[in-house]
C-alpha positions as semicolon CSV with decimal commas, in nm:
position;residue;x (nm);y (nm);z (nm)
1;X;6,094;12,650;-4,194
2;X;5,986;12,548;-3,843
3;X;5,689;12,326;-3,936
4;X;5,619;12,163;-4,269
5;X;5,264;12,234;-4,381
6;X;5,048;12,124;-4,672
7;X;5,078;12,460;-4,850
8;X;5,457;12,415;-4,864
9;X;5,414;12,103;-5,081
10;X;5,116;12,186;-5,303
11;X;5,317;12,393;-5,556
12;X;5,563;12,104;-5,595
13;X;5,340;11,819;-5,713
14;X;5,517;11,599;-5,971
15;X;5,855;11,741;-5,875
16;X;6,160;11,546;-5,760
17;X;6,276;11,529;-5,400
18;X;6,627;11,384;-5,397
19;X;6,747;11,143;-5,131
20;X;6,977;10,845;-5,090
21;X;6,953;10,487;-4,971
22;X;7,257;10,269;-4,901
23;X;7,476;10,547;-5,044
24;X;7,289;10,541;-5,377
25;X;7,088;10,838;-5,508
26;X;6,711;10,800;-5,494
27;X;6,446;11,024;-5,650
28;X;6,106;11,059;-5,485
29;X;5,837;11,226;-5,697
30;X;5,560;11,397;-5,503
31;X;5,240;11,260;-5,659
32;X;4,976;11,363;-5,405
33;X;4,935;11,612;-5,120
34;X;4,604;11,576;-4,934
35;X;4,450;11,739;-4,626
36;X;4,332;11,492;-4,361
37;X;4,061;11,701;-4,195
38;X;4,055;11,977;-3,939
39;X;4,169;11,958;-3,577
40;X;4,230;12,204;-3,300
41;X;4,604;12,158;-3,345
42;X;4,829;12,436;-3,466
43;X;4,840;12,293;-3,818
44;X;4,610;12,093;-4,042
45;X;4,699;11,722;-4,067
46;X;4,796;11,609;-4,417
47;X;4,933;11,319;-4,617
48;X;5,198;11,312;-4,888
49;X;5,242;11,034;-5,143
50;X;5,573;10,993;-5,322
51;X;5,655;10,759;-5,610
52;X;6,000;10,602;-5,625
53;X;6,110;10,404;-5,929
54;X;6,312;10,120;-5,779
55;X;6,292;9,744;-5,822
56;X;6,329;9,683;-5,447
57;X;6,122;9,835;-5,171
58;X;6,299;10,053;-4,917
59;X;6,202;10,020;-4,549
60;X;5,994;10,266;-4,352
61;X;6,245;10,516;-4,227
62;X;6,336;10,878;-4,176
63;X;6,460;10,999;-4,515
64;X;6,661;11,315;-4,570
65;X;6,509;11,493;-4,871
66;X;6,646;11,776;-5,083
67;X;6,430;11,995;-5,302
68;X;6,554;12,275;-5,524
69;X;6,316;12,531;-5,370
70;X;6,217;12,386;-5,031
71;X;6,573;12,296;-4,933
72;X;6,677;12,006;-4,708
73;X;6,453;11,837;-4,452
74;X;6,382;11,490;-4,313
75;X;6,048;11,311;-4,312
76;X;5,937;10,965;-4,202
77;X;5,802;10,763;-4,496
78;X;5,636;10,423;-4,517
79;X;5,601;10,208;-4,830
80;X;5,229;10,156;-4,890
81;X;5,187;10,020;-5,244
82;X;5,377;9,846;-5,519
83;X;5,338;9,957;-5,877
84;X;5,468;9,798;-6,197
85;X;5,778;10,019;-6,201
86;X;5,829;10,117;-5,838
87;X;5,669;10,188;-5,501
88;X;5,448;10,449;-5,337
89;X;5,563;10,591;-5,002
90;X;5,348;10,788;-4,761
91;X;5,434;11,055;-4,508
92;X;5,161;11,164;-4,264
93;X;5,178;11,490;-4,068
94;X;4,942;11,536;-3,776
C-alpha cells in the first residue's frame, strides 16, 4: 500500500489496531474516519479518530500499528480528548 486513503479505513470502524508504548501492548480502536474536503492533491484529505483505553495519556508520536487485514504501518497521532475511561487520538492525512 503506497498511500493510505480513507477508503482503506472505512471498512474497519470499531476494529482494533494493535501497537505498543514503552514495550507494553496498546489497542487503538478506530471510532471515526471522516473526509476533510476536496483538494487538487492526489488524494482526499481525511481524519481518523482512535480510542485508547489507558489511564495515562500517551504523547503525540509516530505509532506503528498492526491490523489483521491492513497489515503493519506507521501513522502520526495526537491526543485530542480525554474520556472517562481513556483518550481519543487523531491522525490527519492531507
